[in-house]
PDB file of N, CA, C and O in Angstrom:
ATOM      1  N   MET A   1      75.825 149.208 106.614  1.00  0.00           N
ATOM      2  CA  MET A   1      74.614 149.196 105.825  1.00  0.00           C
ATOM      3  C   MET A   1      73.378 149.292 106.724  1.00  0.00           C
ATOM      4  O   MET A   1      72.416 149.978 106.379  1.00  0.00           O
ATOM      5  N   PHE A   2      73.399 148.611 107.872  1.00  0.00           N
ATOM      6  CA  PHE A   2      72.223 148.621 108.733  1.00  0.00           C
ATOM      7  C   PHE A   2      72.149 149.870 109.599  1.00  0.00           C
ATOM      8  O   PHE A   2      71.111 150.138 110.204  1.00  0.00           O
ATOM      9  N   ALA A   3      73.221 150.632 109.669  1.00  0.00           N
ATOM     10  CA  ALA A   3      73.231 151.914 110.369  1.00  0.00           C
ATOM     11  C   ALA A   3      73.789 152.966 109.414  1.00  0.00           C
ATOM     12  O   ALA A   3      74.929 153.407 109.563  1.00  0.00           O
ATOM     13  N   PRO A   4      72.986 153.360 108.439  1.00  0.00           N
ATOM     14  CA  PRO A   4      73.453 154.283 107.396  1.00  0.00           C
ATOM     15  C   PRO A   4      73.603 155.710 107.907  1.00  0.00           C
ATOM     16  O   PRO A   4      72.749 156.559 107.653  1.00  0.00           O
ATOM     17  N   VAL A   5      74.687 155.972 108.626  1.00  0.00           N
ATOM     18  CA  VAL A   5      74.927 157.280 109.223  1.00  0.00           C
ATOM     19  C   VAL A   5      74.981 158.350 108.133  1.00  0.00           C
ATOM     20  O   VAL A   5      75.691 158.216 107.137  1.00  0.00           O
ATOM     21  N   GLY A   6      74.219 159.401 108.349  1.00  0.00           N
ATOM     22  CA  GLY A   6      74.222 160.515 107.409  1.00  0.00           C
ATOM     23  C   GLY A   6      73.330 160.299 106.195  1.00  0.00           C
ATOM     24  O   GLY A   6      73.309 161.131 105.287  1.00  0.00           O
ATOM     25  N   HIS A   7      72.602 159.205 106.167  1.00  0.00           N
ATOM     26  CA  HIS A   7      71.720 158.933 105.035  1.00  0.00           C
ATOM     27  C   HIS A   7      70.283 158.811 105.538  1.00  0.00           C
ATOM     28  O   HIS A   7      70.051 158.458 106.694  1.00  0.00           O
ATOM     29  N   GLY A   8      69.352 159.096 104.690  1.00  0.00           N
ATOM     30  CA  GLY A   8      67.947 159.049 105.071  1.00  0.00           C
ATOM     31  C   GLY A   8      67.303 157.701 104.837  1.00  0.00           C
ATOM     32  O   GLY A   8      67.952 156.729 104.450  1.00  0.00           O
ATOM     33  N   ARG A   9      66.003 157.674 105.087  1.00  0.00           N
ATOM     34  CA  ARG A   9      65.252 156.421 104.992  1.00  0.00           C
ATOM     35  C   ARG A   9      65.199 155.865 103.575  1.00  0.00           C
ATOM     36  O   ARG A   9      64.894 154.686 103.393  1.00  0.00           O
ATOM     37  N   GLU A  10      65.486 156.678 102.576  1.00  0.00           N
ATOM     38  CA  GLU A  10      65.445 156.202 101.192  1.00  0.00           C
ATOM     39  C   GLU A  10      66.830 156.076 100.565  1.00  0.00           C
ATOM     40  O   GLU A  10      66.944 156.008  99.341  1.00  0.00           O
ATOM     41  N   SER A  11      67.871 156.045 101.370  1.00  0.00           N
ATOM     42  CA  SER A  11      69.219 155.921 100.820  1.00  0.00           C
ATOM     43  C   SER A  11      69.422 154.519 100.238  1.00  0.00           C
ATOM     44  O   SER A  11      68.671 153.592 100.541  1.00  0.00           O
ATOM     45  N   VAL A  12      70.429 154.387  99.415  1.00  0.00           N
ATOM     46  CA  VAL A  12      70.771 153.094  98.812  1.00  0.00           C
ATOM     47  C   VAL A  12      71.071 152.067  99.910  1.00  0.00           C
ATOM     48  O   VAL A  12      70.646 150.915  99.826  1.00  0.00           O
ATOM     49  N   GLU A  13      71.811 152.500 100.939  1.00  0.00           N
ATOM     50  CA  GLU A  13      72.169 151.599 102.031  1.00  0.00           C
ATOM     51  C   GLU A  13      70.934 151.122 102.797  1.00  0.00           C
ATOM     52  O   GLU A  13      70.819 149.945 103.137  1.00  0.00           O
ATOM     53  N   THR A  14      70.019 152.044 103.063  1.00  0.00           N
ATOM     54  CA  THR A  14      68.800 151.699 103.798  1.00  0.00           C
ATOM     55  C   THR A  14      67.951 150.716 102.997  1.00  0.00           C
ATOM     56  O   THR A  14      67.446 149.737 103.548  1.00  0.00           O
ATOM     57  N   ARG A  15      67.795 150.970 101.712  1.00  0.00           N
ATOM     58  CA  ARG A  15      67.002 150.057 100.865  1.00  0.00           C
ATOM     59  C   ARG A  15      67.644 148.676 100.808  1.00  0.00           C
ATOM     60  O   ARG A  15      66.945 147.664 100.853  1.00  0.00           O
ATOM     61  N   ALA A  16      68.974 148.629 100.707  1.00  0.00           N
ATOM     62  CA  ALA A  16      69.678 147.345 100.673  1.00  0.00           C
ATOM     63  C   ALA A  16      69.477 146.572 101.982  1.00  0.00           C
ATOM     64  O   ALA A  16      69.248 145.362 101.965  1.00  0.00           O
ATOM     65  N   ALA A  17      69.564 147.274 103.108  1.00  0.00           N
ATOM     66  CA  ALA A  17      69.362 146.624 104.407  1.00  0.00           C
ATOM     67  C   ALA A  17      67.939 146.089 104.525  1.00  0.00           C
ATOM     68  O   ALA A  17      67.734 144.982 105.023  1.00  0.00           O
ATOM     69  N   LYS A  18      66.957 146.862 104.073  1.00  0.00           N
ATOM     70  CA  LYS A  18      65.560 146.418 104.127  1.00  0.00           C
ATOM     71  C   LYS A  18      65.345 145.186 103.257  1.00  0.00           C
ATOM     72  O   LYS A  18      64.562 144.308 103.617  1.00  0.00           O
ATOM     73  N   GLN A  19      66.033 145.107 102.112  1.00  0.00           N
ATOM     74  CA  GLN A  19      65.920 143.927 101.249  1.00  0.00           C
ATOM     75  C   GLN A  19      66.468 142.690 101.950  1.00  0.00           C
ATOM     76  O   GLN A  19      65.901 141.603 101.833  1.00  0.00           O
ATOM     77  N   ILE A  20      67.559 142.853 102.669  1.00  0.00           N
ATOM     78  CA  ILE A  20      68.112 141.726 103.422  1.00  0.00           C
ATOM     79  C   ILE A  20      67.116 141.291 104.491  1.00  0.00           C
ATOM     80  O   ILE A  20      66.872 140.097 104.663  1.00  0.00           O
ATOM     81  N   CYS A  21      66.541 142.248 105.207  1.00  0.00           N
ATOM     82  CA  CYS A  21      65.543 141.933 106.234  1.00  0.00           C
ATOM     83  C   CYS A  21      64.335 141.208 105.643  1.00  0.00           C
ATOM     84  O   CYS A  21      63.771 140.320 106.282  1.00  0.00           O
ATOM     85  N   ALA A  22      63.941 141.579 104.442  1.00  0.00           N
ATOM     86  CA  ALA A  22      62.786 140.952 103.804  1.00  0.00           C
ATOM     87  C   ALA A  22      63.015 139.464 103.562  1.00  0.00           C
ATOM     88  O   ALA A  22      62.060 138.692 103.482  1.00  0.00           O
ATOM     89  N   GLY A  23      64.278 139.060 103.443  1.00  0.00           N
ATOM     90  CA  GLY A  23      64.600 137.654 103.236  1.00  0.00           C
ATOM     91  C   GLY A  23      64.567 136.814 104.505  1.00  0.00           C
ATOM     92  O   GLY A  23      64.652 135.587 104.448  1.00  0.00           O
ATOM     93  N   CYS A  24      64.445 137.475 105.641  1.00  0.00           N
ATOM     94  CA  CYS A  24      64.404 136.753 106.923  1.00  0.00           C
ATOM     95  C   CYS A  24      62.974 136.305 107.218  1.00  0.00           C
ATOM     96  O   CYS A  24      62.010 136.958 106.817  1.00  0.00           O
ATOM     97  N   GLY A  25      62.853 135.201 107.912  1.00  0.00           N
ATOM     98  CA  GLY A  25      61.540 134.710 108.313  1.00  0.00           C
ATOM     99  C   GLY A  25      60.967 135.533 109.453  1.00  0.00           C
ATOM    100  O   GLY A  25      61.656 136.361 110.048  1.00  0.00           O
ATOM    101  N   ASP A  26      59.696 135.292 109.750  1.00  0.00           N
ATOM    102  CA  ASP A  26      59.018 136.042 110.802  1.00  0.00           C
ATOM    103  C   ASP A  26      59.704 135.882 112.158  1.00  0.00           C
ATOM    104  O   ASP A  26      59.846 136.857 112.896  1.00  0.00           O
ATOM    105  N   ALA A  27      60.127 134.672 112.491  1.00  0.00           N
ATOM    106  CA  ALA A  27      60.771 134.439 113.791  1.00  0.00           C
ATOM    107  C   ALA A  27      62.061 135.239 113.911  1.00  0.00           C
ATOM    108  O   ALA A  27      62.345 135.799 114.970  1.00  0.00           O
ATOM    109  N   MET A  28      62.838 135.299 112.845  1.00  0.00           N
ATOM    110  CA  MET A  28      64.092 136.056 112.865  1.00  0.00           C
ATOM    111  C   MET A  28      63.808 137.549 112.997  1.00  0.00           C
ATOM    112  O   MET A  28      64.502 138.251 113.733  1.00  0.00           O
ATOM    113  N   ARG A  29      62.794 138.036 112.289  1.00  0.00           N
ATOM    114  CA  ARG A  29      62.442 139.458 112.381  1.00  0.00           C
ATOM    115  C   ARG A  29      61.954 139.806 113.783  1.00  0.00           C
ATOM    116  O   ARG A  29      62.269 140.877 114.302  1.00  0.00           O
ATOM    117  N   GLN A  30      61.186 138.907 114.398  1.00  0.00           N
ATOM    118  CA  GLN A  30      60.728 139.145 115.773  1.00  0.00           C
ATOM    119  C   GLN A  30      61.912 139.202 116.729  1.00  0.00           C
ATOM    120  O   GLN A  30      61.967 140.068 117.602  1.00  0.00           O
ATOM    121  N   ASP A  31      62.856 138.285 116.566  1.00  0.00           N
ATOM    122  CA  ASP A  31      64.074 138.291 117.390  1.00  0.00           C
ATOM    123  C   ASP A  31      64.845 139.596 117.217  1.00  0.00           C
ATOM    124  O   ASP A  31      65.296 140.196 118.193  1.00  0.00           O
ATOM    125  N   CYS A  32      64.990 140.022 115.984  1.00  0.00           N
ATOM    126  CA  CYS A  32      65.716 141.251 115.676  1.00  0.00           C
ATOM    127  C   CYS A  32      65.018 142.449 116.343  1.00  0.00           C
ATOM    128  O   CYS A  32      65.677 143.298 116.943  1.00  0.00           O
ATOM    129  N   ALA A  33      63.694 142.511 116.236  1.00  0.00           N
ATOM    130  CA  ALA A  33      62.935 143.614 116.832  1.00  0.00           C
ATOM    131  C   ALA A  33      63.065 143.601 118.347  1.00  0.00           C
ATOM    132  O   ALA A  33      63.249 144.650 118.963  1.00  0.00           O
ATOM    133  N   ARG A  34      62.972 142.427 118.948  1.00  0.00           N
ATOM    134  CA  ARG A  34      63.116 142.328 120.413  1.00  0.00           C
ATOM    135  C   ARG A  34      64.502 142.784 120.858  1.00  0.00           C
ATOM    136  O   ARG A  34      64.640 143.495 121.853  1.00  0.00           O
ATOM    137  N   THR A  35      65.514 142.375 120.122  1.00  0.00           N
ATOM    138  CA  THR A  35      66.882 142.782 120.448  1.00  0.00           C
ATOM    139  C   THR A  35      67.024 144.290 120.345  1.00  0.00           C
ATOM    140  O   THR A  35      67.621 144.917 121.220  1.00  0.00           O
ATOM    141  N   ALA A  36      66.487 144.875 119.297  1.00  0.00           N
ATOM    142  CA  ALA A  36      66.581 146.323 119.098  1.00  0.00           C
ATOM    143  C   ALA A  36      65.862 147.080 120.207  1.00  0.00           C
ATOM    144  O   ALA A  36      66.290 148.167 120.593  1.00  0.00           O
ATOM    145  N   LEU A  37      64.780 146.518 120.720  1.00  0.00           N
ATOM    146  CA  LEU A  37      63.977 147.213 121.726  1.00  0.00           C
ATOM    147  C   LEU A  37      64.536 147.115 123.134  1.00  0.00           C
ATOM    148  O   LEU A  37      63.983 147.720 124.053  1.00  0.00           O
ATOM    149  N   ARG A  38      65.608 146.374 123.328  1.00  0.00           N
ATOM    150  CA  ARG A  38      66.189 146.271 124.675  1.00  0.00           C
ATOM    151  C   ARG A  38      66.638 147.629 125.198  1.00  0.00           C
ATOM    152  O   ARG A  38      66.520 147.914 126.389  1.00  0.00           O
ATOM    153  N   ASP A  39      67.150 148.460 124.306  1.00  0.00           N
ATOM    154  CA  ASP A  39      67.554 149.814 124.702  1.00  0.00           C
ATOM    155  C   ASP A  39      67.319 150.739 123.519  1.00  0.00           C
ATOM    156  O   ASP A  39      68.083 150.721 122.554  1.00  0.00           O
ATOM    157  N   THR A  40      66.273 151.542 123.587  1.00  0.00           N
ATOM    158  CA  THR A  40      65.924 152.423 122.466  1.00  0.00           C
ATOM    159  C   THR A  40      66.601 153.786 122.557  1.00  0.00           C
ATOM    160  O   THR A  40      66.380 154.643 121.702  1.00  0.00           O
ATOM    161  N   THR A  41      67.421 153.995 123.581  1.00  0.00           N
ATOM    162  CA  THR A  41      68.060 155.294 123.786  1.00  0.00           C
ATOM    163  C   THR A  41      68.862 155.742 122.569  1.00  0.00           C
ATOM    164  O   THR A  41      68.666 156.854 122.077  1.00  0.00           O
ATOM    165  N   ASP A  42      69.747 154.906 122.086  1.00  0.00           N
ATOM    166  CA  ASP A  42      70.602 155.256 120.952  1.00  0.00           C
ATOM    167  C   ASP A  42      70.228 154.488 119.689  1.00  0.00           C
ATOM    168  O   ASP A  42      71.039 154.381 118.769  1.00  0.00           O
ATOM    169  N   LEU A  43      69.027 153.962 119.636  1.00  0.00           N
ATOM    170  CA  LEU A  43      68.598 153.138 118.512  1.00  0.00           C
ATOM    171  C   LEU A  43      68.530 153.958 117.225  1.00  0.00           C
ATOM    172  O   LEU A  43      67.852 154.984 117.167  1.00  0.00           O
ATOM    173  N   PHE A  44      69.235 153.498 116.201  1.00  0.00           N
ATOM    174  CA  PHE A  44      69.244 154.152 114.894  1.00  0.00           C
ATOM    175  C   PHE A  44      69.639 153.123 113.851  1.00  0.00           C
ATOM    176  O   PHE A  44      70.559 152.336 114.073  1.00  0.00           O
ATOM    177  N   GLY A  45      68.962 153.119 112.730  1.00  0.00           N
ATOM    178  CA  GLY A  45      69.315 152.212 111.640  1.00  0.00           C
ATOM    179  C   GLY A  45      68.148 151.334 111.252  1.00  0.00           C
ATOM    180  O   GLY A  45      66.994 151.658 111.531  1.00  0.00           O
ATOM    181  N   VAL A  46      68.452 150.223 110.607  1.00  0.00           N
ATOM    182  CA  VAL A  46      67.420 149.307 110.120  1.00  0.00           C
ATOM    183  C   VAL A  46      67.405 148.063 111.004  1.00  0.00           C
ATOM    184  O   VAL A  46      68.424 147.396 111.181  1.00  0.00           O
ATOM    185  N   PHE A  47      66.243 147.771 111.549  1.00  0.00           N
ATOM    186  CA  PHE A  47      66.036 146.603 112.404  1.00  0.00           C
ATOM    187  C   PHE A  47      64.739 145.945 111.970  1.00  0.00           C
ATOM    188  O   PHE A  47      63.705 146.608 111.890  1.00  0.00           O
ATOM    189  N   ALA A  48      64.779 144.646 111.689  1.00  0.00           N
ATOM    190  CA  ALA A  48      63.584 143.889 111.307  1.00  0.00           C
ATOM    191  C   ALA A  48      62.839 144.534 110.136  1.00  0.00           C
ATOM    192  O   ALA A  48      61.617 144.425 110.032  1.00  0.00           O
ATOM    193  N   GLY A  49      63.581 145.202 109.263  1.00  0.00           N
ATOM    194  CA  GLY A  49      62.974 145.829 108.095  1.00  0.00           C
ATOM    195  C   GLY A  49      62.413 147.213 108.338  1.00  0.00           C
ATOM    196  O   GLY A  49      61.797 147.797 107.447  1.00  0.00           O
ATOM    197  N   VAL A  50      62.616 147.749 109.537  1.00  0.00           N
ATOM    198  CA  VAL A  50      62.102 149.077 109.896  1.00  0.00           C
ATOM    199  C   VAL A  50      63.276 150.038 110.059  1.00  0.00           C
ATOM    200  O   VAL A  50      64.215 149.757 110.804  1.00  0.00           O
ATOM    201  N   PHE A  51      63.219 151.181 109.355  1.00  0.00           N
ATOM    202  CA  PHE A  51      64.244 152.206 109.515  1.00  0.00           C
ATOM    203  C   PHE A  51      63.875 153.069 110.712  1.00  0.00           C
ATOM    204  O   PHE A  51      62.796 153.661 110.745  1.00  0.00           O
ATOM    205  N   VAL A  52      64.767 153.143 111.695  1.00  0.00           N
ATOM    206  CA  VAL A  52      64.556 153.967 112.889  1.00  0.00           C
ATOM    207  C   VAL A  52      65.435 155.210 112.758  1.00  0.00           C
ATOM    208  O   VAL A  52      66.655 155.123 112.898  1.00  0.00           O
ATOM    209  N   PRO A  53      64.826 156.359 112.490  1.00  0.00           N
ATOM    210  CA  PRO A  53      65.600 157.582 112.338  1.00  0.00           C
ATOM    211  C   PRO A  53      65.946 158.194 113.691  1.00  0.00           C
ATOM    212  O   PRO A  53      65.453 157.753 114.729  1.00  0.00           O
ATOM    213  N   VAL A  54      66.794 159.208 113.667  1.00  0.00           N
ATOM    214  CA  VAL A  54      67.152 159.918 114.886  1.00  0.00           C
ATOM    215  C   VAL A  54      66.067 160.927 115.242  1.00  0.00           C
ATOM    216  O   VAL A  54      65.749 161.093 116.420  1.00  0.00           O
ATOM    217  N   GLY A  55      65.506 161.589 114.273  1.00  0.00           N
ATOM    218  CA  GLY A  55      64.535 162.648 114.539  1.00  0.00           C
ATOM    219  C   GLY A  55      63.106 162.259 114.227  1.00  0.00           C
ATOM    220  O   GLY A  55      62.534 161.355 114.835  1.00  0.00           O
ATOM    221  N   ARG A  56      62.553 162.963 113.268  1.00  0.00           N
ATOM    222  CA  ARG A  56      61.152 162.801 112.902  1.00  0.00           C
ATOM    223  C   ARG A  56      60.830 161.369 112.480  1.00  0.00           C
ATOM    224  O   ARG A  56      61.554 160.769 111.685  1.00  0.00           O
ATOM    225  N   GLY A  57      59.751 160.834 113.013  1.00  0.00           N
ATOM    226  CA  GLY A  57      59.320 159.487 112.669  1.00  0.00           C
ATOM    227  C   GLY A  57      59.879 158.415 113.593  1.00  0.00           C
ATOM    228  O   GLY A  57      59.546 157.238 113.455  1.00  0.00           O
ATOM    229  N   ARG A  58      60.730 158.817 114.536  1.00  0.00           N
ATOM    230  CA  ARG A  58      61.388 157.867 115.438  1.00  0.00           C
ATOM    231  C   ARG A  58      60.385 157.090 116.289  1.00  0.00           C
ATOM    232  O   ARG A  58      60.452 155.864 116.364  1.00  0.00           O
ATOM    233  N   ARG A  59      59.465 157.795 116.925  1.00  0.00           N
ATOM    234  CA  ARG A  59      58.498 157.144 117.811  1.00  0.00           C
ATOM    235  C   ARG A  59      57.660 156.130 117.037  1.00  0.00           C
ATOM    236  O   ARG A  59      57.455 155.010 117.505  1.00  0.00           O
ATOM    237  N   ARG A  60      57.183 156.508 115.878  1.00  0.00           N
ATOM    238  CA  ARG A  60      56.364 155.617 115.056  1.00  0.00           C
ATOM    239  C   ARG A  60      57.157 154.372 114.643  1.00  0.00           C
ATOM    240  O   ARG A  60      56.611 153.269 114.635  1.00  0.00           O
ATOM    241  N   ALA A  61      58.424 154.539 114.303  1.00  0.00           N
ATOM    242  CA  ALA A  61      59.259 153.404 113.899  1.00  0.00           C
ATOM    243  C   ALA A  61      59.481 152.437 115.063  1.00  0.00           C
ATOM    244  O   ALA A  61      59.423 151.220 114.884  1.00  0.00           O
ATOM    245  N   ILE A  62      59.735 152.979 116.245  1.00  0.00           N
ATOM    246  CA  ILE A  62      59.950 152.121 117.412  1.00  0.00           C
ATOM    247  C   ILE A  62      58.656 151.392 117.783  1.00  0.00           C
ATOM    248  O   ILE A  62      58.695 150.228 118.182  1.00  0.00           O
ATOM    249  N   GLU A  63      57.518 152.065 117.653  1.00  0.00           N
ATOM    250  CA  GLU A  63      56.237 151.402 117.904  1.00  0.00           C
ATOM    251  C   GLU A  63      55.997 150.287 116.884  1.00  0.00           C
ATOM    252  O   GLU A  63      55.433 149.249 117.229  1.00  0.00           O
ATOM    253  N   ALA A  64      56.420 150.489 115.632  1.00  0.00           N
ATOM    254  CA  ALA A  64      56.298 149.445 114.607  1.00  0.00           C
ATOM    255  C   ALA A  64      57.147 148.236 114.970  1.00  0.00           C
ATOM    256  O   ALA A  64      56.733 147.098 114.749  1.00  0.00           O
ATOM    257  N   LEU A  65      58.339 148.474 115.528  1.00  0.00           N
ATOM    258  CA  LEU A  65      59.171 147.359 115.998  1.00  0.00           C
ATOM    259  C   LEU A  65      58.464 146.595 117.114  1.00  0.00           C
ATOM    260  O   LEU A  65      58.563 145.370 117.194  1.00  0.00           O
ATOM    261  N   GLY A  66      57.758 147.316 117.965  1.00  0.00           N
ATOM    262  CA  GLY A  66      56.992 146.677 119.032  1.00  0.00           C
ATOM    263  C   GLY A  66      55.928 145.754 118.488  1.00  0.00           C
ATOM    264  O   GLY A  66      55.705 144.669 119.025  1.00  0.00           O
ATOM    265  N   VAL A  67      55.270 146.176 117.427  1.00  0.00           N
ATOM    266  CA  VAL A  67      54.249 145.331 116.787  1.00  0.00           C
ATOM    267  C   VAL A  67      54.892 144.060 116.248  1.00  0.00           C
ATOM    268  O   VAL A  67      54.356 142.968 116.442  1.00  0.00           O
ATOM    269  N   ILE A  68      56.031 144.184 115.575  1.00  0.00           N
ATOM    270  CA  ILE A  68      56.745 143.024 115.037  1.00  0.00           C
ATOM    271  C   ILE A  68      57.183 142.102 116.165  1.00  0.00           C
ATOM    272  O   ILE A  68      57.094 140.880 116.044  1.00  0.00           O
ATOM    273  N   ALA A  69      57.658 142.688 117.266  1.00  0.00           N
ATOM    274  CA  ALA A  69      58.152 141.908 118.404  1.00  0.00           C
ATOM    275  C   ALA A  69      57.025 141.291 119.215  1.00  0.00           C
ATOM    276  O   ALA A  69      57.256 140.408 120.041  1.00  0.00           O
ATOM    277  N   GLY A  70      55.802 141.759 118.978  1.00  0.00           N
ATOM    278  CA  GLY A  70      54.659 141.231 119.722  1.00  0.00           C
ATOM    279  C   GLY A  70      54.572 141.773 121.135  1.00  0.00           C
ATOM    280  O   GLY A  70      54.065 141.103 122.035  1.00  0.00           O
ATOM    281  N   LYS A  71      55.072 142.998 121.330  1.00  0.00           N
ATOM    282  CA  LYS A  71      55.003 143.595 122.654  1.00  0.00           C
ATOM    283  C   LYS A  71      54.632 145.055 122.544  1.00  0.00           C
ATOM    284  O   LYS A  71      54.987 145.722 121.572  1.00  0.00           O
ATOM    285  N   HIS A  72      53.913 145.559 123.545  1.00  0.00           N
ATOM    286  CA  HIS A  72      53.508 146.953 123.561  1.00  0.00           C
ATOM    287  C   HIS A  72      54.691 147.825 123.958  1.00  0.00           C
ATOM    288  O   HIS A  72      55.369 147.554 124.949  1.00  0.00           O
ATOM    289  N   VAL A  73      54.931 148.865 123.183  1.00  0.00           N
ATOM    290  CA  VAL A  73      56.051 149.762 123.451  1.00  0.00           C
ATOM    291  C   VAL A  73      55.522 151.185 123.483  1.00  0.00           C
ATOM    292  O   VAL A  73      54.846 151.635 122.558  1.00  0.00           O
ATOM    293  N   GLU A  74      55.837 151.882 124.559  1.00  0.00           N
ATOM    294  CA  GLU A  74      55.495 153.309 124.644  1.00  0.00           C
ATOM    295  C   GLU A  74      56.790 154.092 124.574  1.00  0.00           C
ATOM    296  O   GLU A  74      57.742 153.809 125.301  1.00  0.00           O
ATOM    297  N   VAL A  75      56.816 155.067 123.705  1.00  0.00           N
ATOM    298  CA  VAL A  75      58.012 155.882 123.523  1.00  0.00           C
ATOM    299  C   VAL A  75      57.661 157.311 123.897  1.00  0.00           C
ATOM    300  O   VAL A  75      56.654 157.853 123.442  1.00  0.00           O
ATOM    301  N   SER A  76      58.496 157.915 124.727  1.00  0.00           N
ATOM    302  CA  SER A  76      58.224 159.296 125.136  1.00  0.00           C
ATOM    303  C   SER A  76      58.378 160.225 123.937  1.00  0.00           C
ATOM    304  O   SER A  76      59.088 159.913 122.981  1.00  0.00           O
ATOM    305  N   ALA A  77      57.716 161.347 124.000  1.00  0.00           N
ATOM    306  CA  ALA A  77      57.759 162.317 122.912  1.00  0.00           C
ATOM    307  C   ALA A  77      59.088 163.039 122.839  1.00  0.00           C
ATOM    308  O   ALA A  77      59.345 163.750 121.867  1.00  0.00           O
ATOM    309  N   LYS A  78      59.939 162.879 123.838  1.00  0.00           N
ATOM    310  CA  LYS A  78      61.223 163.595 123.869  1.00  0.00           C
ATOM    311  C   LYS A  78      62.182 163.057 122.859  1.00  0.00           C
ATOM    312  O   LYS A  78      63.306 163.546 122.753  1.00  0.00           O
TER     313      LYS A  78
END
């Protein structure tokens, strides 16, 4: 559910994962975002309520995780 392979940001699985994330407190979401940001190379799926796609929108999603985690994140355009 948290890595809805082959489904987009509006899939049933993605929405369900985001609903679960919404039930977590701020501290848990920050922990989740920090964990996800340890290695962004293969990052895909829903983390801390943010869907991280493989292609378009990836950089913006990872930067949003940085905001949640309370740390500055720069993502290359590649």
